[in-house]
C-alpha positions in Angstrom: 6.4 38.6 -16.0 9.7 40.3 -15.2 12.9 38.5 -14.9 13.3 38.8 -11.2 10.0 37.1 -10.5 10.6 34.4 -13.1 13.9 33.5 -11.4 12.1 33.3 -8.0 9.9 30.5 -9.4 13.0 28.4 -10.1 14.5 29.1 -6.7 13.1 27.5 -3.6 10.0 29.4 -2.7 7.5 28.6 0.1 3.8 28.8 -0.7 4.2 28.8 -4.4 1.0 28.7 -6.4 0.8 25.3 -7.9 -2.1 24.7 -10.4 -4.0 27.6 -8.9 -3.9 26.4 -5.3 -1.3 26.9 -2.6 0.9 24.1 -1.2 0.0 24.5 2.5 1.6 21.5 4.2 3.2 23.8 6.7 -0.3 24.5 8.1 -1.2 20.8 8.1 -3.5 19.4 10.7 -4.1 15.8 11.3 -7.1 13.5 11.4 -7.7 11.9 14.8 -6.9 8.2 14.5 -6.0 5.2 16.7 -2.4 4.5 17.1 -1.2 1.1 15.8 1.5 -0.9 17.6 4.3 -2.9 16.2 7.9 -2.7 15.0 8.2 0.0 12.4 11.9 -0.5 11.6 13.4 -2.5 8.8 14.4 -2.3 5.2 12.0 -1.2 2.5 11.4 -3.3 -0.6 9.2 -2.8 -3.7 8.7 0.9 -3.0 6.3 2.7 -5.3 3.9 -0.1 -6.2 0.5 -0.9 -4.7 2.3 -3.1 -2.1 5.5 -2.2 -0.1 7.4 -4.3 2.3 9.0 -2.8 5.3 10.5 -4.8 8.2 7.9 -7.2 9.5 4.9 -5.7 7.6 3.5 -5.5 4.1 1.6 -2.3 3.4 -0.8 -2.4 0.5 -3.7 -0.6 -1.2 -6.7 -2.6 -0.2 -8.3 -3.1 -3.7 -9.1 -0.8 -6.6 -10.7 2.2 -5.0 -12.3 4.9 -7.3 -12.0 8.6 -7.1 -15.8 9.1 -6.9 -16.2 6.9 -3.8 -16.9 8.4 -0.3 -13.4 9.5 0.8 -14.2 11.0 4.2 -11.4 10.1 6.4 -11.9 6.7 8.1 -14.8 5.7 5.9 -13.1 4.0 3.0 -12.2 0.3 3.2 -11.7 -0.5 -0.5 -8.7 1.5 -1.7 -7.5 2.5 1.8 -4.0 1.5 2.8 -3.7 -1.5 5.1 -0.9 -3.5 6.6 -0.5 -7.2 7.4 2.3 -8.8 9.3 4.6 -11.4 7.7 3.6 -13.8 10.5 0.0 -13.5 9.5 0.9 -13.9 5.9 2.8 -17.1 6.7 -0.1 -18.4 8.8 -2.7 -17.4 6.1 -4.5 -15.0 8.4 -5.1 -12.9 5.4 -8.0 -10.9 6.9 -5.9 -9.9 10.0 -5.0 -6.5 8.4 -5.0 -3.1 10.0 -6.0 0.1 8.4 -3.1 2.5 8.3 -4.5 5.3 6.0 -8.2 6.1 6.3 -8.3 7.7 2.8 -8.3 6.1 -0.6 -4.8 5.8 -2.1 -5.4 6.6 -5.7 -3.8 7.6 -9.0 -4.8 6.9 -12.6 -1.1 6.8 -13.5 0.0 3.4 -12.3 3.7 4.0 -12.6 3.7 5.4 -9.1 1.8 4.1 -6.0 2.6 4.3 -2.3 6.1 5.0 -0.9 7.6 4.5 2.5 10.5 6.6 3.9 11.4 6.5 7.6 8.3 6.2 9.6 5.9 7.7 7.0 3.9 6.4 4.1 3.4 8.8 1.2 0.5 8.6 -1.3 -2.1 10.5 -3.3 -5.8 10.6 -2.6 -8.9 12.2 -4.2 -9.7 15.6 -2.7 -12.7 15.8 -0.3 -13.0 19.6 -0.6 -16.3 21.0 -1.9 -16.8 23.9 -4.3 -19.3 26.8 -3.7 -22.1 24.6 -4.9 -21.2 21.8 -2.5 -19.8 19.4 -5.1 -16.9 17.3 -4.0 -13.8 18.1 -6.1 -12.7 14.5 -6.4 -11.0 15.0 -9.7 -8.2 16.7 -7.9 -5.5 14.6 -6.3 -4.1 15.6 -2.8 -0.5 14.4 -2.2 -0.2 13.5 1.5 1.6 11.4 4.1 0.7 9.4 7.3 2.8 7.8 9.9 3.1 4.0 9.7 1.3 3.8 13.1 -1.7 5.5 11.5 -1.2 8.8 13.3 -0.5 12.2 11.8 -2.7 11.6 8.8 -2.7 14.9 6.9 -5.9 16.9 6.5 -4.2 19.3 4.1 -1.7 18.3 1.4 1.8 18.9 0.1 0.7 19.6 -3.4 -2.7 19.3 -5.1 -2.9 18.0 -8.7 -5.8 19.1 -10.9 -5.7 15.6 -12.5 -5.1 12.1 -11.1 -3.1 11.2 -14.3 0.0 13.2 -13.4 3.2 11.1 -13.1 5.0 11.4 -9.8 7.5 9.8 -7.5 8.3 10.3 -3.9 12.1 10.1 -3.6 14.6 10.8 -0.8 17.9 12.7 -0.9 20.0 12.8 2.3 17.0 12.0 4.4 14.7 14.6 2.9 11.7 13.4 1.0 10.8 15.1 -2.2 7.8 14.8 -4.5 8.9 14.8 -8.1 6.1 15.4 -10.5 5.3 16.5 -14.1 2.7 19.3 -14.3 1.0 18.7 -17.7 -0.7 21.7 -19.3 0.4 24.1 -16.5 -0.1 27.8 -17.2 2.4 29.6 -14.9 2.8 32.5 -17.4 -0.9 32.7 -18.5 -0.3 30.7 -21.6 -3.4 30.1 -23.7 -2.6 26.4 -23.7 -0.3 25.3 -20.9 3.1 23.5 -21.1 4.6 20.6 -19.3 6.8 21.5 -16.4 9.0 19.4 -14.1 8.7 20.2 -10.3 10.2 19.0 -7.1 8.5 19.6 -3.8 10.5 19.5 -0.5 8.2 17.9 2.1 10.4 19.1 4.9 10.5 22.8 4.0 7.2 22.9 2.1 9.0 24.6 -0.8 8.4 23.9 -4.5 11.1 24.2 -7.1 10.4 24.5 -10.8 13.2 22.3 -12.2 12.5 22.7 -15.9 10.0 24.8 -17.8 8.3 23.6 -21.0 9.9 20.1 -21.2 9.0 17.8 -24.1 9.2 14.5 -22.1 10.3 13.3 -18.7 11.6 9.8 -18.0 11.7 8.3 -14.5 13.7 5.2 -13.5 11.4 2.3 -14.7 12.4 -0.1 -11.9 13.8 1.8 -9.0 11.0 4.2 -8.3 12.9 5.8 -5.5 15.6 7.1 -7.8 15.8 10.9 -7.4 17.4 11.4 -10.8 15.3 11.9 -13.9 16.0 12.6 -17.5 14.1 14.8 -19.9 14.1 16.2 -23.4 13.8 19.9 -24.3 13.4 21.7 -27.6 15.8 24.5 -28.5 13.8 27.6 -29.4 14.8 30.2 -32.0 13.4 33.4 -30.4 14.2 35.5 -33.5 11.8 33.5 -35.6 9.6 32.2 -32.7 10.1 28.6 -33.8 12.0 25.5 -32.6 15.2 24.4 -34.3 15.2 21.0 -36.0 16.8 19.1 -33.1 16.4 18.7 -29.3 18.5 18.0 -26.2 18.6 15.6 -23.3 19.0 16.9 -19.7 19.2 15.3 -16.3 18.4 16.6 -12.9 18.0 15.4 -9.3 15.1 16.2 -6.9 17.3 18.4 -4.7 18.4 20.8 -7.4 17.6 24.5 -6.9 19.8 26.5 -9.2 18.7 27.6 -12.7 21.8 26.9 -14.8 20.8 29.5 -17.3 19.6 32.5 -15.2 22.8 34.4 -15.9 23.1 33.5 -19.5 20.0 35.1 -20.9 20.4 38.6 -22.1 20.3 40.6 -25.3 23.9 39.7 -26.1 23.3 35.9 -26.0 19.8 35.5 -27.3 18.7 36.4 -30.7 15.2 37.9 -30.6 15.7 39.6 -27.3 13.4 42.6 -27.0 15.3 45.7 -26.0 12.2 47.7 -25.4 10.7 45.6 -22.6 12.0 43.7 -19.6 9.7 40.8 -20.2 9.3 38.4 -23.0 9.0 34.7 -23.9 12.7 34.2 -23.6 12.5 35.2 -19.9 10.5 32.1 -19.3 13.3 29.7 -20.0 14.0 27.9 -16.7 16.3 24.8 -16.4 18.0 23.4 -13.3 19.4 20.4 -15.1 22.7 19.4 -16.8 23.0 18.9 -20.5 23.5 15.3 -21.4 23.3 15.2 -25.2 23.0 18.2 -27.6 21.4 17.4 -31.0 22.8 20.5 -32.7 24.2 19.7 -36.2 27.0 21.3 -38.2 24.5 22.7 -40.7 22.4 24.2 -37.9 25.4 25.9 -36.3 26.8 27.4 -39.5 23.4 28.4 -41.0 21.9 29.9 -37.9 24.9 31.4 -36.1 24.1 29.4 -33.0 27.2 30.7 -31.3 24.8 33.3 -29.8 22.5 30.6 -28.3 23.3 30.0 -24.6 21.5 26.7 -24.6 24.0 24.7 -26.6 27.1 22.8 -25.4 30.3 24.8 -25.8 33.4 22.9 -24.7 36.2 24.9 -23.2 39.2 25.7 -25.4 37.4 24.7 -28.6 35.3 26.3 -31.2 31.9 24.8 -31.4 32.2 24.2 -35.1 35.3 22.1 -34.5 33.4 19.5 -32.5 30.1 19.6 -34.4 30.5 17.5 -37.5 27.3 15.5 -37.8 23.7 16.0 -38.8 21.3 17.4 -36.2 19.6 14.8 -34.0 16.2 14.4 -32.5 16.3 12.2 -29.3 13.6 10.1 -27.8 14.3 8.6 -24.4 12.9 5.1 -24.5 13.7 3.9 -20.9 15.9 4.7 -17.9 16.8 1.7 -15.8 19.8 0.4 -13.8 21.8 3.5 -14.4 21.4 3.3 -18.1 19.5 5.7 -20.3 18.3 4.0 -23.5 17.4 6.4 -26.3 16.8 6.5 -30.0 17.8 9.3 -32.4 16.8 10.3 -35.9 18.1 12.8 -38.3 16.5 15.0 -41.0 17.7 12.4 -43.6 17.3 9.2 -41.6 14.2 8.3 -39.6 15.6 4.9 -38.4 15.2 4.8 -34.6 18.7 3.6 -33.8 18.9 2.5 -30.1 21.8 3.8 -28.0 22.6 4.0 -24.3 24.5 6.2 -21.9 25.4 5.5 -18.3 24.6 7.6 -15.3 27.7 9.1 -13.8 29.7 9.2 -17.1 31.4 12.4 -17.9 29.0 14.6 -19.7 30.1 15.2 -23.3 27.0 16.4 -25.0 28.6 16.5 -28.4 31.4 13.9 -28.2 29.0 11.3 -26.9 26.9 11.4 -30.0 28.3 8.0 -31.2 28.1 7.0 -34.8 25.5 4.6 -36.1 28.0 1.8 -36.0 27.9 1.8 -32.2 24.1 1.5 -32.0 22.8 -1.3 -29.8 19.9 -2.0 -32.2 18.9 -0.7 -35.6 15.3 -0.2 -34.5 14.6 0.6 -30.9 11.2 2.2 -31.4 9.6 -0.3 -29.0 12.3 -0.2 -26.4 10.1 1.6 -23.9 8.4 -1.8 -23.3 11.6 -3.9 -23.2 12.6 -5.7 -20.1 16.3 -5.0 -20.0 18.6 -7.7 -18.6 22.0 -7.0 -17.0 24.9 -9.1 -16.0 27.7 -7.7 -13.8 26.3 -4.2 -14.4 26.5 -4.5 -18.2 23.6 -4.9 -20.6 23.1 -8.6 -21.3 19.8 -8.7 -23.3 16.2 -7.7 -23.5 12.9 -9.5 -23.2 9.8 -8.2 -25.0 6.4 -9.3 -26.3 5.9 -9.8 -30.1 2.7 -10.6 -31.8 2.9 -14.3 -31.3 5.6 -14.8 -28.7 7.7 -13.4 -25.9 11.3 -13.2 -27.2 14.7 -12.9 -25.6 17.4 -11.0 -27.5 20.8 -11.4 -26.0 23.7 -9.0 -26.5 26.5 -10.2 -28.7 29.7 -8.1 -29.0 27.9 -5.2 -27.5 24.8 -5.3 -29.7 21.4 -6.9 -29.8 20.6 -9.1 -32.8 18.4 -7.6 -35.5 15.0 -9.2 -36.0 16.0 -10.6 -39.4 18.5 -12.9 -37.7 16.1 -14.7 -35.4 15.8 -18.4 -36.3 15.0 -21.7 -34.5 18.6 -22.6 -33.9 19.8 -19.2 -32.7 21.1 -19.0 -29.1 21.0 -15.2 -29.2 17.5 -14.4 -30.3 14.7 -16.9 -29.7 11.2 -17.2 -28.3 10.8 -18.3 -24.7 7.0 -18.2 -24.8 5.2 -19.1 -28.0 1.8 -17.6 -27.5 -0.1 -14.7 -29.0 -1.3 -11.8 -26.9 1.3 -12.2 -24.1 2.2 -9.2 -22.0 5.2 -9.0 -19.7 4.6 -8.3 -16.0 8.1 -8.5 -14.6 10.9 -10.7 -13.4 11.5 -12.2 -10.0 14.6 -14.3 -9.6 14.9 -16.5 -12.7 11.2 -16.4 -13.4 9.4 -14.2 -15.9 5.8 -13.5 -15.1 3.4 -12.6 -17.8 -0.3 -12.5 -18.7 -2.4 -13.8 -21.6 -5.9 -12.5 -21.6 -5.2 -11.2 -18.0 -4.5 -14.8 -16.8 -1.1 -15.1 -15.0 1.7 -17.3 -16.2 5.3 -18.0 -15.3 8.4 -19.3 -17.1 12.2 -19.6 -16.3 13.8 -17.2 -18.8 17.4 -18.2 -18.3 17.5 -21.3 -20.6 18.9 -21.8 -24.0 17.0 -21.9 -27.2 16.9 -25.7 -27.1 15.3 -25.7 -23.6 12.2 -24.0 -25.0 11.9 -26.3 -28.0 11.3 -29.5 -25.9 7.6 -30.4 -25.8 6.1 -31.3 -22.4 9.5 -31.0 -20.7 7.8 -30.7 -17.3 10.5 -28.3 -16.1 10.7 -24.6 -15.4 11.4 -23.7 -19.0 8.0 -25.0 -19.9 5.6 -22.1 -19.3 2.8 -22.7 -16.8 -0.5 -20.9 -16.0 -1.0 -20.3 -12.3 -4.4 -21.8 -11.5 -7.1 -19.4 -12.9 -5.5 -16.3 -11.4 -6.8 -13.3 -13.4 -5.7 -9.7 -12.8 -7.3 -6.5 -14.0 -5.2 -4.8 -16.6 -6.3 -1.2 -15.7 -4.5 -1.1 -12.3 -1.1 -1.7 -10.8 0.8 -4.8 -12.1 0.8 -7.9 -9.9 3.6 -7.9 -7.3 5.7 -10.6 -5.6 6.3 -9.7 -2.0 8.3 -12.0 0.2 7.2 -15.1 -1.9 3.6 -14.1 -2.2 1.9 -13.2 -5.5 -0.4 -10.2 -5.0 -2.8 -9.1 -7.7 -6.0 -7.1 -8.1 -8.5 -9.9 -8.8 -10.7 -10.4 -11.8 -11.2 -14.1 -11.1 -14.7 -15.7 -11.1 -17.3 -13.8 -9.1 -14.7 -11.2 -8.1 -14.6 -9.0 -11.3 -17.0 -6.5 -9.8 -15.0 -6.0 -6.7 -11.3 -6.2 -7.6 -9.9 -6.6 -4.2 -6.3 -7.8 -3.8 -5.9 -11.6 -3.7 -2.9 -13.5 -2.6 -1.3 -16.7 -3.9 1.3 -18.4 -1.8 4.3 -19.3 -3.9 6.1 -21.2 -1.1 6.5 -24.9 -1.4 8.1 -27.5 0.8 11.6 -26.8 -0.6 11.5 -23.1 -1.3 9.4 -21.5 -4.0 7.1 -23.8 -6.0 8.6 -25.1 -9.2 6.6 -25.0 -12.4 6.2 -28.7 -12.1 4.7 -28.3 -8.6 2.4 -25.6 -10.0 1.2 -27.9 -12.7 0.4 -30.6 -10.1 -1.5 -27.9 -8.2 -3.3 -27.0 -11.4 -4.3 -30.6 -11.9 -5.7 -30.9 -8.4 -7.6 -27.6 -8.8 -9.0 -28.7 -12.2 -10.0 -32.0 -10.6 -12.6 -30.2 -8.5 -14.4 -29.2 -11.8 -14.0 -32.7 -13.1 -15.8 -34.2 -10.1 -18.6 -31.6 -10.1 -19.3 -31.2 -13.9 -18.1 -34.3 -15.8 -19.3 -37.8 -16.3 -16.4 -39.0 -14.1 -18.1 -37.5 -11.1 -21.4 -36.1 -10.3 -22.2 -35.7 -14.0 -22.8 -39.5 -14.0 -26.6 -39.3 -14.3 -27.0 -43.1 -13.8 -25.3 -42.8 -10.4 -26.7 -39.4 -9.6 -30.1 -39.0 -11.5 -31.1 -35.4 -11.7 -34.6 -36.0 -10.3 -33.2 -37.3 -7.1 -30.1 -35.0 -7.0 -31.8 -31.8 -7.9 -29.5 -28.8 -8.6 -26.5 -30.7 -7.2 -23.8 -29.3 -9.5 -24.4 -25.6 -8.8 -24.9 -26.3 -5.2 -21.4 -27.7 -5.0 -20.0 -24.7 -6.8 -21.8 -22.5 -4.2 -19.8 -24.4 -1.5 -16.5 -24.1 -3.5 -16.9 -20.3 -3.5 -17.3 -20.3 0.3 -21.1 -20.4 0.4 -22.8 -20.4 3.8 -23.7 -24.0 4.6 -26.2 -23.0 7.4 -27.9 -20.6 5.1 -28.2 -23.2 2.4 -29.9 -25.7 4.6 -32.4 -23.1 5.8 -33.0 -21.9 2.3 -33.5 -25.4 0.9 -36.1 -26.1 3.6 -37.9 -22.8 2.9 -38.1 -23.6 -0.9 -39.1 -27.2 -0.4 -41.8 -26.2 2.1 -43.2 -23.6 -0.3 -43.4 -25.9 -3.3 -46.7 -27.1 -4.6 -48.0 -30.5 -3.6 -46.9 -33.5 -5.7 -43.9 -31.7 -7.1 -40.2 -32.7 -6.8 -38.1 -31.2 -4.0 -36.1 -28.2 -5.2 -33.2 -29.3 -3.0 -33.6 -33.0 -2.3 -32.3 -34.8 0.7 -29.7 -36.5 -1.5 -28.5 -33.1 -2.7 -28.0 -31.8 0.8 -26.3 -35.1 1.8 -23.8 -34.8 -1.1 -23.3 -31.1 -0.2 -22.3 -32.2 3.4 -19.9 -34.7 1.9 -18.3 -31.9 -0.1 -17.9 -29.9 3.1 -16.1 -32.7 4.9 -14.1 -34.9 2.4 -13.2 -38.3 3.7 -11.4 -41.3 2.3 -14.8 -42.9 1.7 -16.6 -40.3 -0.4 -16.1 -38.6 -3.8 -13.7 -36.2 -2.3 -11.1 -38.7 -1.0 -8.3 -36.8 -2.9 -9.2 -33.5 -1.2 -8.9 -34.3 2.5 -5.9 -32.1 3.0 -6.6 -28.9 4.9 -5.0 -25.5 5.4 -5.7 -23.0 8.1 -7.1 -19.9 6.4 -8.2 -17.0 8.5 -8.3 -19.3 11.5 -10.5 -22.0 9.9 -9.7 -25.4 8.4 -10.3 -25.2 4.7 -10.3 -28.4 2.7 -8.6 -28.8 -0.7 -11.9 -28.6 -2.6 -12.5 -25.0 -1.6 -11.1 -21.9 -3.4 -9.6 -20.4 -0.3 -7.3 -23.4 -0.1 -5.5 -22.1 -3.2 -5.8 -18.4 -3.0 -7.7 -15.9 -1.0 -8.7 -12.2 -0.6 -5.9 -10.3 1.2 -7.1 -7.6 3.6 -10.7 -6.6 4.4 -13.8 -6.4 2.2 -16.3 -3.7 3.1 -19.5 -4.8 4.7 -21.4 -3.7 1.6 -19.1 -5.7 -0.7 -19.2 -8.7 1.5 -23.0 -8.7 1.4 -23.0 -8.0 -2.3 -20.5 -10.9 -3.0 -22.7 -13.2 -0.9 -25.7 -12.3 -3.0 -23.7 -12.8 -6.2 -22.8 -16.4 -5.5 -26.3 -17.1 -4.3 -27.7 -15.7 -7.5 -25.2 -17.6 -9.6 -25.4 -21.0 -7.9 -28.7 -21.2 -6.0 -32.2 -21.6 -7.3 -34.1 -18.4 -7.1 -37.2 -18.1 -5.0 -40.4 -18.3 -7.1 -42.0 -14.9 -7.4 -45.1 -14.6 -5.3 -48.2 -13.8 -7.4 -49.9 -10.7 -6.2 -53.4 -11.1 -4.6 -56.1 -10.6 -7.3 -59.1 -8.4 -6.3 -62.6 -8.7 -7.8 -61.7 -6.0 -10.4 -58.5 -7.7 -11.5 -60.5 -10.9 -11.8 -62.7 -9.4 -14.5 -62.0 -10.0 -18.1 -60.7 -7.1 -20.2 -64.2 -6.6 -21.8 -65.9 -6.7 -18.4 -63.5 -4.2 -17.1 -64.2 -1.9 -20.1 -68.0 -2.1 -19.6 -67.5 -1.5 -15.9 -65.5 1.6 -16.5 -68.1 2.9 -19.0 -70.9 2.2 -16.6 -69.2 4.0 -13.8 -68.6 7.0 -16.0 -72.3 7.2 -17.0 -73.5 6.7 -13.4 -71.0 9.3 -12.3 -72.4 11.7 -14.9 -76.0 11.1 -13.7 -75.1 11.6 -10.1 -73.1 14.8 -10.8 -75.9 16.1 -13.1 -78.6 15.5 -10.5 -76.5 17.2 -7.8 -76.1 20.3 -10.0 -79.9 20.4 -10.7 -80.7 20.1 -7.0 -78.3 22.8 -6.0 -79.7 25.1 -8.6 -83.3 24.4 -7.5 -82.5 25.2 -3.8 -80.6 28.4 -4.7 -83.5 29.6 -7.0 -86.1 28.9 -4.4 -84.3 30.8 -1.7 -83.8 33.8 -4.0 -87.7 34.1 -4.4 -88.4 34.7 -0.7 -89.7 38.4 0.2 -87.0 40.8 1.2 -88.9 41.7 4.4 -89.0 38.1 5.4 -85.4 37.7 4.8 -84.6 40.8 6.8 -87.1 40.4 9.6 -86.2 41.1 13.1 -86.7 38.4 15.7 -89.0 39.7 18.4 -89.2 38.4 21.9 -92.8 37.5 22.5 -92.4 36.4 26.0 -95.4 37.6 28.0 -94.4 40.6 30.1 -97.4 41.9 32.0 -95.8 45.3 32.8 -95.7 46.2 29.2 -98.7 47.2 27.2 -97.7 46.1 23.7 -100.8 47.7 22.2 -100.2 51.2 23.6 -97.4 52.9 21.6 -96.7 56.1 19.8 -96.1 55.9 16.1 -93.0 58.1 16.6 -91.6 55.3 18.6 -91.5 53.2 15.4 
């Protein structure tokens, strides 16, 4: 690879080979699709997750599609991108959703989802191309876009990833949308084992830029997924010894960068190990369009290795490098990038404590001077800071929230520092647990509320209180954590999102775990968002349904509801709770009762059906007097003893999944039909011994018949072979009397 071609890779180049395939968006054609109507203007919120709000609509991935599903355009329902209007959300018309993208929106890296810029939605989808053997190449991910009205859905792609696990972001700079992505294991220079490279693809010009070659790590903004600036670490290579130095560097770059900052700095005078005999070499592969943020070079490295000849290090104007380098060499690890702050740890050759530091975006870059001493560390051990939820006040760091083994803890900044773990105690107002439960995992923050999961069940707590607020038992306020009904989310997909006051999550609730469609819980109450106290009241009401169905306080009272007269009542009511088909149940009950043997109890008694009808229509006079409230859900009145009164599927289930779900709740809650015994023939009616003798007899009889047939055939053939030859060859003579012929007068020569 000569230097000229290498530099072309870093410059903007149309039709660059990416992962062995060409980015061909410039030749893109579109799938035919119906045009949606509506207002497509408005601000965008929550960009980059599985649900994005723009103007009057919420656009969302309709459940957890898989890469191996049929992805022919227009076919997918599950995993396709739908929209629902905020009006329909408010009116609980949850199924009034329109399909926007007829492909599955998919990625196995859940840090990036769907993005909206202008009038387009951007996403990744499994490839539908086939190889020479006709096998669909659905392990490849095609990065595409579609207009918000459903038109101009790309057939081709901007870039194709060979794996769905690549991390990416769609970002915008001055109105141009870029696809930032990390190509892991990429072999641009025919490496035996590839390296990780940072790319930026311009969707307007269809040009790909290699921003940095052979990066160690790349860190995107953890909250603002539209941020075009990224940070990354790179090792510094000693080409003379073909090994890395004992330190690394932090760089930053934006998606619109195009200039390799080192293309004019690499030559035989600046790089030790430059090969004078050839124009190509490993050093020629160094490509980096970013700016140096921190340089981990140490004084000993500089003096011992004569690094003044290395062009990759920081060299301040007017100073000798050795005047500014007076520390040990550092190895940096970027832990998180959020709210304009880069949080990183660094270790030295003599100290492996992961001291946590931060640097702000926009500060003057002083890669050596900004290597602050340990006394200015935010925390002595920041090795877990990648999972911290950082809190800010007036733009400054105010604290962090993170999960420990038995609690979720808040650690507040005091005099610019976080408190060390050894100083946490029950009376501390700077470092204390806000949730005292094992196995908790932080979802995120919305307003003053922290949302988290325990065993995938969703909880909420106000995180803004003092230590004393969380030590009050049964305080019945927002500082007392509360579980939200029985909402359960799958952990192997995008995190739950709160959009315009609605909690959206991929459902793993009862009977839904095999489907994982998005479900919605309305957080709105009469006076704004529901308080934790109101959620507890809702929980009590919800739990009361189970109490009536299953406990001695309700239908479990066998004196009042004897099981012989109220057959299969409990499960029948659960069937109704999960939106069972009442008409089907009555027909099914009649079918089973009619098919039962005489003098046996009814499978579904009249009393059971009567109580089921009471369940469907609660009144002040029956067991369901506390559940007479109704809500309009998908256009129907739903009573408070039905699941859809509390939370529902958002979007559209495929016909196959709807039928399957209906069968699941039938199987789980209805009595199965008795298996019909097959008709028994005369042979099946014989005992095993009789069947054995019958088979033996048939074999013997068959042998006799076959043997006799063979003998008869042999006899006939033998008899035929004994006939005289003349007889067998005789000529048939016409003996019809012809008076004009004297048959006795002939000459022997005529014979």
